[in-house]
C-alpha positions as CSV (number, residue, x, y, z in Angstrom):
1,M,-2.6,49.4,-43.3
2,T,-3.7,46.6,-40.5
3,V,-6.3,44.6,-40.8
4,R,-8.2,46.7,-38.1
5,K,-8.0,49.8,-40.2
6,T,-9.5,48.1,-43.0
7,T,-12.5,46.5,-41.4
8,V,-13.2,49.6,-39.4
9,T,-13.5,51.6,-43.3
10,K,-15.5,48.9,-44.4
11,T,-18.1,48.1,-41.6
12,T,-18.6,51.0,-39.7
13,A,-20.5,53.2,-42.3
14,T,-24.0,54.6,-41.9
15,K,-25.6,51.1,-42.9
16,P,-22.8,48.3,-41.6
17,V,-23.3,45.3,-43.5
18,N,-24.9,42.4,-41.3
19,L,-26.1,39.3,-43.3
20,W,-27.5,37.2,-40.1
21,T,-31.2,38.1,-40.8
22,S,-30.3,36.0,-43.9
23,N,-32.0,32.2,-43.9
24,E,-29.0,31.4,-46.4
25,H,-26.3,32.9,-44.6
26,A,-27.4,31.4,-41.3
27,R,-27.6,28.4,-42.6
28,E,-24.4,28.0,-44.4
29,Y,-23.1,28.3,-41.1
30,L,-24.7,26.0,-39.2
31,A,-23.6,23.5,-41.7
32,R,-19.9,24.0,-41.2
33,A,-20.2,25.2,-37.7
34,G,-19.0,22.0,-36.1
35,S,-16.0,22.1,-38.4
36,I,-14.3,25.0,-37.9
37,N,-10.4,24.5,-37.1
38,H,-9.6,24.7,-33.4
39,R,-13.2,25.4,-32.3
40,G,-13.0,22.3,-29.7
41,E,-10.2,23.5,-28.3
42,G,-11.5,27.1,-27.2
43,E,-14.7,25.8,-26.2
44,A,-12.7,23.7,-23.8
45,A,-10.7,26.6,-22.8
46,L,-14.0,28.0,-21.8
47,L,-15.5,25.6,-20.0
48,E,-12.6,25.8,-17.2
49,F,-13.6,29.4,-16.7
50,I,-17.3,28.8,-15.6
51,P,-17.6,28.7,-11.6
52,P,-19.1,25.5,-10.3
53,A,-21.6,27.3,-8.4
54,T,-23.1,28.9,-11.5
55,R,-26.6,29.5,-10.9
56,R,-27.9,31.6,-14.2
57,I,-26.2,31.7,-17.5
58,L,-26.6,34.5,-20.1
59,D,-25.5,33.2,-23.8
60,L,-25.0,36.1,-26.3
61,G,-25.6,35.4,-30.0
62,T,-26.6,31.8,-28.9
63,G,-26.8,30.8,-32.7
64,D,-28.3,27.2,-32.2
65,G,-27.8,26.8,-28.3
66,R,-24.0,24.5,-29.1
67,L,-21.8,26.6,-26.6
68,L,-25.1,26.8,-24.0
69,A,-25.3,23.2,-24.4
70,L,-21.6,22.3,-23.6
71,V,-21.8,24.7,-20.8
72,R,-24.6,23.3,-19.2
73,D,-23.9,19.8,-19.7
74,A,-20.1,20.7,-18.0
75,L,-22.1,22.0,-14.7
76,V,-24.3,18.9,-14.6
77,R,-21.0,16.7,-14.6
78,R,-19.9,18.9,-11.6
79,G,-23.4,18.3,-9.8
80,R,-25.1,21.7,-10.7
81,D,-28.3,20.2,-12.4
82,D,-30.3,23.4,-11.1
83,T,-28.8,25.9,-13.7
84,E,-31.0,28.7,-15.7
85,A,-30.2,30.2,-18.6
86,V,-31.1,33.1,-21.3
87,A,-30.2,32.5,-24.7
88,V,-29.9,35.7,-27.1
89,D,-30.3,35.9,-30.6
90,F,-32.2,37.9,-33.4
91,S,-31.4,35.6,-36.8
92,P,-34.8,34.0,-37.4
93,T,-33.0,30.9,-38.1
94,M,-31.1,31.0,-35.0
95,L,-34.0,31.6,-32.8
96,E,-35.6,28.6,-34.8
97,E,-32.9,26.3,-34.2
98,V,-32.2,27.1,-30.3
99,R,-35.8,26.9,-29.5
100,K,-35.6,23.2,-31.2
101,H,-32.4,22.8,-29.0
102,F,-34.2,23.3,-26.0
103,A,-37.6,22.5,-26.5
104,G,-39.3,21.2,-23.5
105,N,-36.7,22.7,-21.1
106,G,-38.0,25.2,-18.9
107,A,-34.7,26.1,-17.4
108,V,-34.2,27.9,-20.9
109,S,-35.4,31.1,-21.9
110,V,-34.8,32.2,-25.7
111,V,-34.9,35.9,-26.2
112,A,-35.2,37.6,-29.6
113,H,-33.1,41.0,-29.3
114,N,-30.6,42.5,-31.7
115,M,-27.3,43.5,-29.8
116,D,-27.1,46.5,-31.8
117,A,-29.5,48.0,-29.4
118,P,-29.1,47.9,-25.4
119,L,-29.6,44.7,-23.8
120,P,-33.5,44.3,-22.2
121,A,-33.8,43.9,-18.4
122,L,-32.5,40.3,-18.2
123,G,-31.9,40.1,-14.5
124,K,-28.4,39.2,-13.0
125,F,-26.1,35.9,-13.6
126,D,-23.2,34.1,-12.5
127,A,-21.6,34.0,-15.9
128,V,-22.3,35.5,-19.1
129,I,-20.8,33.5,-22.2
130,S,-20.7,34.5,-26.0
131,S,-19.4,32.5,-28.9
132,F,-18.2,34.2,-32.5
133,A,-21.1,36.7,-32.2
134,I,-19.7,40.0,-30.6
135,H,-17.6,40.3,-33.5
136,H,-20.5,41.5,-36.0
137,L,-21.1,44.7,-34.1
138,V,-19.4,48.2,-35.0
139,H,-16.6,48.7,-32.3
140,E,-18.2,51.4,-30.2
141,R,-21.3,48.9,-29.7
142,K,-18.9,46.1,-28.6
143,R,-17.3,48.5,-26.1
144,A,-21.2,49.5,-24.6
145,L,-22.1,46.2,-24.7
146,Y,-19.0,44.8,-22.6
147,A,-20.3,47.7,-19.9
148,E,-23.7,46.4,-20.1
149,I,-22.2,42.5,-19.1
150,Y,-20.4,44.0,-16.2
151,A,-23.5,45.5,-14.9
152,L,-25.6,42.2,-15.3
153,L,-22.9,40.0,-13.5
154,N,-23.4,38.9,-9.6
155,P,-19.9,39.7,-7.7
156,G,-17.7,36.7,-8.6
157,G,-19.4,36.0,-12.0
158,V,-17.3,35.7,-15.6
159,F,-17.7,36.8,-18.8
160,C,-16.3,34.5,-21.3
161,N,-16.2,35.4,-25.1
162,L,-14.9,32.9,-27.7
163,E,-14.4,35.2,-30.4
164,H,-12.9,36.0,-34.1
165,V,-10.7,38.8,-33.6
166,A,-8.3,40.5,-36.1
167,S,-5.1,39.6,-37.2
168,P,-2.2,42.0,-36.5
169,T,-1.1,41.5,-40.6
170,P,-2.9,41.5,-43.7
171,E,-1.0,38.6,-44.7
172,L,-1.8,36.6,-41.6
173,H,-5.9,37.5,-42.0
174,K,-5.2,35.8,-45.2
175,E,-3.4,32.9,-44.0
176,F,-6.3,32.3,-41.1
177,L,-8.8,32.5,-44.0
178,E,-7.1,30.2,-46.1
179,R,-7.2,27.6,-43.1
180,I,-11.1,27.9,-42.7
181,G,-11.6,27.7,-46.3
182,F,-12.0,31.0,-47.8
183,T,-10.5,34.0,-48.9
184,V,-10.1,38.0,-48.5
185,E,-13.0,38.3,-51.4
186,T,-15.5,35.4,-50.0
187,E,-15.0,36.5,-46.1
188,D,-18.1,37.4,-44.6
189,P,-18.7,41.1,-44.9
190,S,-20.5,41.1,-41.5
191,N,-17.2,40.8,-39.9
192,K,-16.1,43.7,-37.7
193,L,-12.7,42.5,-36.3
194,L,-11.2,44.1,-33.8
195,D,-7.2,43.0,-32.0
196,V,-7.4,41.3,-28.5
197,E,-5.5,43.9,-26.8
198,T,-8.0,46.7,-27.7
199,Q,-11.0,44.5,-26.1
200,L,-8.7,43.2,-23.2
201,G,-8.3,47.0,-22.3
202,W,-11.8,47.7,-22.7
203,L,-12.8,45.0,-20.1
204,R,-10.0,46.3,-17.6
205,E,-11.3,50.0,-17.9
206,I,-15.1,48.7,-17.3
207,G,-13.8,47.0,-14.2
208,F,-13.0,43.4,-14.8
209,V,-10.5,41.4,-13.1
210,D,-8.2,38.3,-14.3
211,V,-8.7,39.3,-17.5
212,D,-6.7,37.5,-20.0
213,C,-6.6,36.1,-23.2
214,A,-7.1,32.6,-22.3
215,W,-6.6,30.6,-25.5
216,K,-5.9,31.8,-29.0
217,W,-5.4,30.0,-32.4
218,R,-4.8,32.8,-35.2
219,E,-8.0,34.8,-35.4
220,L,-9.8,32.7,-32.9
221,A,-9.5,33.7,-29.0
222,L,-11.0,33.4,-25.8
223,L,-11.2,36.6,-23.8
224,A,-11.9,36.4,-20.3
225,G,-12.9,38.7,-17.1
226,R,-14.3,38.4,-13.6
227,K,-16.1,40.8,-11.7
228,T,-15.2,41.4,-8.0
């Protein structure tokens, strides 16, 4: 049995597990977020795909705003200091942290929203980014969200998803977990992992072009596509 099938069986029941409303769960993640193996490499790869002329950014599952800050800082270095951003999350802890992160910054709006439900009206964007968040959604909702993202993008806009994806085999999944300090027994039950190929196929079907897995280390991958 593949990791993907195992994950579907465990997490797409009537009430899929999602621990991210828990303050303890969110705090534990934030304490180790900066030390996740190879994370910085994936973030650096993502920055290469952000168009220099980006004016509006949407960050889905923003957490404490780590990735959004990196993107905005990169744009400032490229001479773009007038960007606006919308940061979306549903965890009370994460919302508290991202509001602290961007306190007094009128260019960043924080929206409380659970991505299990369709996105609210947020306007149009030149870049939609996400970091280790969408894999908490059931697979049907992942695909629906990708279509919603496509509709929100301006022509030429990009979607960059730095994501936790499924390994091809249980043994590779076990090895990955060991390298980030977990076991199959202690991994986050909120995870609903899906393989790269399926997700890239969805993006192409929706209409994204230049779709690719632009970076990967084991179960960490950057999935990217552009709207024509």
